[in-house]
N, C-alpha and C positions, 0 to 999 in steps of 0.2 A: 576727854578721851584721847590718849596719846598713841594708842594702838587700836586697830580695827581689823575686821575680817573681810576677805574678798575671795571670789573665785577667779583663779588664773590658770593659764595653760603653760606648763613648763616645757612640754614637747608635744608634737602631734601624736595622735593615737587613732583608735577606731571609732571614737565618738565622745560625746560629753561625759558619759558615765565612766568611760575608761580613762580619759585624758585629763579632765579638769580636776583641780585640787583646791580645797579650802585652806587658805593660809592667813596668818596674822602678820600685819606689817605696820610700820610707823605711819601715823597720820601726817600728811604734808601740810605745813602751815601755809595759808594763802599768801601769794605775792601781792604787790601793790594793786594789780588789776584783776585779782582773783577772788573767788568765794570758796569757803569751806562749807559743804552741804552734808547734813545727816540724812541719808536716804531712808524713806519710810515705806514706799511702795515700789515694787520692781515689776516691769513688764517682761514677759517671757517670749522668746523667739526660738522655739525648739529646733526647727529645721536649720535656721541660720547658725545657732550655737553648734549643732552637730557638724555642719559644714566647716565652720571655723576650726573645730578640733581635728578635722580630717584634712585641713588645708585644701578645701574645695570651694573657695570663694574667689573666682578668677579675677575679679576687679580689684582685689586688695592684695598687696604684697605682705604676707604674714611671716613674721620672724619671732618665734617663741624665745624667751618667755613673754607672754602678753596677758593682759587682763581681759575678762569676759563680761558680757552683758551690754545692753544698750540703754534702753529708756528707764528712767526712774523719777519718782516724785519725792521731794524731800523738803527740808527747811534749812535756811541759812543759819549757821551757828557762828560764823566769823567772816569778816570781809576785809579785803586789802585797803590800804590807806587811801588809794585813789578811786575807790568804788563809791559812786554816788546814787546809783539807780536801785540799789537793793539795801534793805535793812535786815539786821539780825532778827530772825523769826519769820522772815518772808518765805512763803511757800513757792517752790520753783519746780519746773520739770526740765530734765536734761535728756539728751539723746545722742550720746557719742560712744563709740566702741570702747569698751573697757570701763565705762562709767556706770554700768547698770548693776552687776552682781557684786555689790560691795556695800558696806555699812556707811562709810564716809567717802566723800569725793571732793577733791580739790580741782576746780575748773575755772577757766577764764570767765569773767562775768558776762562777756559778750555771747557765751555759749549757753547761758541759762535763760529760761523764760519765766517771767513772773506769773504767778497764779493767784486767783482771788481767795483760794482756800486750799488746805492740805487734803486733796481728794484723789483717791486711786483711779477715778475715771480718766484722768489725764494720761495714764500710761497706755490707755487704749487710743486716745485721740492723737497722741504723739508717739510714734510716727504713723500708726496704722491708718487713721482717718485721713491724714495728710497724703499718704501714698495712694489711698483709694481715690481721693478727689483728683489728684494729678493724673492717675491712670485713666480715669473715666473721661476727664475733660480734654486731656492733651493727647491721649492715644486712642481711646475708643471713639471719641467724637460723636456722642449720641445726638440723635435728632428726635424731635417730638413725634410720638406715635410708634417708634420702632419697638421691635420685640427683642429682648435680650435674655440670655441664659447665663447664670452665674454659678460656677463651681464653688463648693465649700461656702454656700451662701450664709450659713449660720456661724462662720468662724470669725476670728478677730479682725481680719481684713474684709471678708465677704459681707459682713453685716453693714459696712459702710458703702461698699460697692453697690449693693442693692439699693440703698437709700439715695445715693447720688444719681444713679440711673433713673430712679423714680422721680427725683427732683427735676431731672432733665426731660421728663414727660414720656419716659419709656415704660412699656409693660415688661414685667420681669418674671422669668421662670427660675426658681431656685433649685439647685442640685445639692442634696444633703444626704446624710446617712443616719436614718433612724427617725422615729416619730417625734421625739422631743425637739430635734433640730428642725423638722418639718414645721412644727407648730410655731417656732420662733421665726422661721422664714416667712410664714404667712403674716405674722404680726408686723414684720418689716415692710409688708406690702407686696409680696410675691403673689401674683394672681394664680399661679400653679406651682406645684412642688414635685420634683422627681426624687424619690427615695432610692438611692443606689443599693440599699440593702434588700430591696424587694422588686425594683423595676429594672427592665432592660433599658439602658440609656438610649440606644438608637431607636428602639420601638417607641419609647415615651416621647422623644423629640419628634418623631414622625407623626405621632398622634396629636401632640400639643402645638406643634408648629408645622403644619402641612405645607406651608409656603416658605418655610425656612426661617432662620433667625438672622437678625441684622447684626447683633453683637453677641459674641460668645466670650465670656471672661473666664480664663482658665488659670488655675493655680495648681492643678493636679498633674496634668500631662498624661502620657501613656494612652490608654484606650479612651479616656475622656477627651483628650485633644483630637484623636482621630474621629470620634463621634461628632465633636463640635465642627470640625472642618467639613465633614460630609453634610451637616445640617445647615450650612450657611445659605442664606438667600442671596440673590444677585446683589453685588457690591457689599456683601457682608464682611465683617471683620472679626477675626479671632484675636483676642488680646492675651498674650502669654505673660503672666506675672508670677512665674514660678512653675515648678514641675515636681511636686512632692512625691509622685509615684516612683520617680527614678533619679532624683537629684543626687543621691549618694550611692548610685550604682554605676557599673560600667554602662556606656551607651548601648541601648537596645538595638539589635540588628532587626530591621523591619523590611520584609520583602513585599513591596507593593509599588504601584506606579509612583513616580516622583510627584511631589506635592503640587507642582504647577499644573499637572493634568487635572487636579481637583479644584484648582482656583481659577484658571484662565477663563473658562467658559462662563463663569459667573462674575468675572471682574472682581473677585473677592480677594482678601488679603489676610496675611498673618502679621501681626505687629507685636512688639515686645515692650514691656514696661520694666525697667530696672531702676529701682528707687534712687540709687546713688547718682545716676546720670541726669536726674531732674532736680537736684538739690537747690539750684538757683531759684526755682519757682516755689520752694517750700515755705518761706516766710509769709508770703501773701496768702497762700492756701491755708496756712495755720491760723492766720487772723480771721479768715472767713469761717473756719470750722469752730473756733472759739466763740464767734458771734452766734452761729447756729446753736451751739450748746447753751449759751446764756439765754437764748430765746426759746429754749426747749423745743427746737425744731430738728433735733438729731438724737436718735435712740442710741444708747451706749450700753452694751451688755458685757459685764464681767462674768467670767466663768464661775459657777457655783462652788467648785472645789476650793477649799481653803488651805493655803500653804502659809505657815508662819515661821519666821526665822530664816536667816541667811543660809542655814544648813539645809533648808528644804528645797533649794533651787533645783537640784537634780531630779527630785520627784516631780516638780512642776514642769521641767523640760520633758520628762517622759509622759506626763499628762497630755501635753500638747501633741507630742509625736504619736500618741495612742489613737488620735482621732475621736476621742470621746468628749472633748471640751466643746462648750457652746459659748461663743464670745471670746473675750480676751483672757488668757491665763495670766495670773499675777501672783505676787508674793508680798505679804506684809512682814516688815521687819521692825 
């Protein structure tokens, strides 16, 4: 294959659907220390993709044209003359900006991770499960017996946050939208579930956690963040790992007391997890996660929606942004 298709961003726009373009380009032969990989399964990060296309990812300097997508599972089809750790036909997972939404990828061998089989599960494990483990252990700092509440508990990230909190000995309340997601959250080990489509979040937290929550893991923001802060127990922690409710909007003007008035008297805190700033810890976390997966000690849910072909990436992005997905949204190519 001398030419292959990929999704790229020629210029910033209003979002992925508006700005991204499917193009055909030459396949780059691998250099001495590189691999040429044929991608088979792609992981979808709809909010991140949308932000990239709007130039709203502050920790990255983005200059179009640039390639899109992050995680992918594929197989090595060629290797450079100095590569010894990979064979042609080896299954690998990669996770680098611009390496996801494409049919063929040329990458440094040091950036590829060998896999036991060509399995789409790994687009959920890398990087979502890695991010979840780092956020739980290094930011949330759970303690045995604590009570936690997790937003988007049935999502691609949330499914792992719930499990790692449970592994740490926490009791977990899952926040979801809809009965199908509620059922999955219970399967993950949530002792209680709050369905945002039918429950008042502040009322439900008051009922389920009358003494407050020790950990509140938020990826939604807005009213969810406010409710989580108000529900904290003494020395409780809100972990912010995204704010989907207003990530791509102008900052909301909120008229209320400054947040320290709500934190100080409880000795509570708000902490943030930003994946890129914890990358030094990722390799060790990944090895632990792969071991858990091999030992069948980690549940991995891929969304039931089936997207086939590189041309289906925009529909998969919209699937994730719609809030209807359960588990990791992915594409087979």
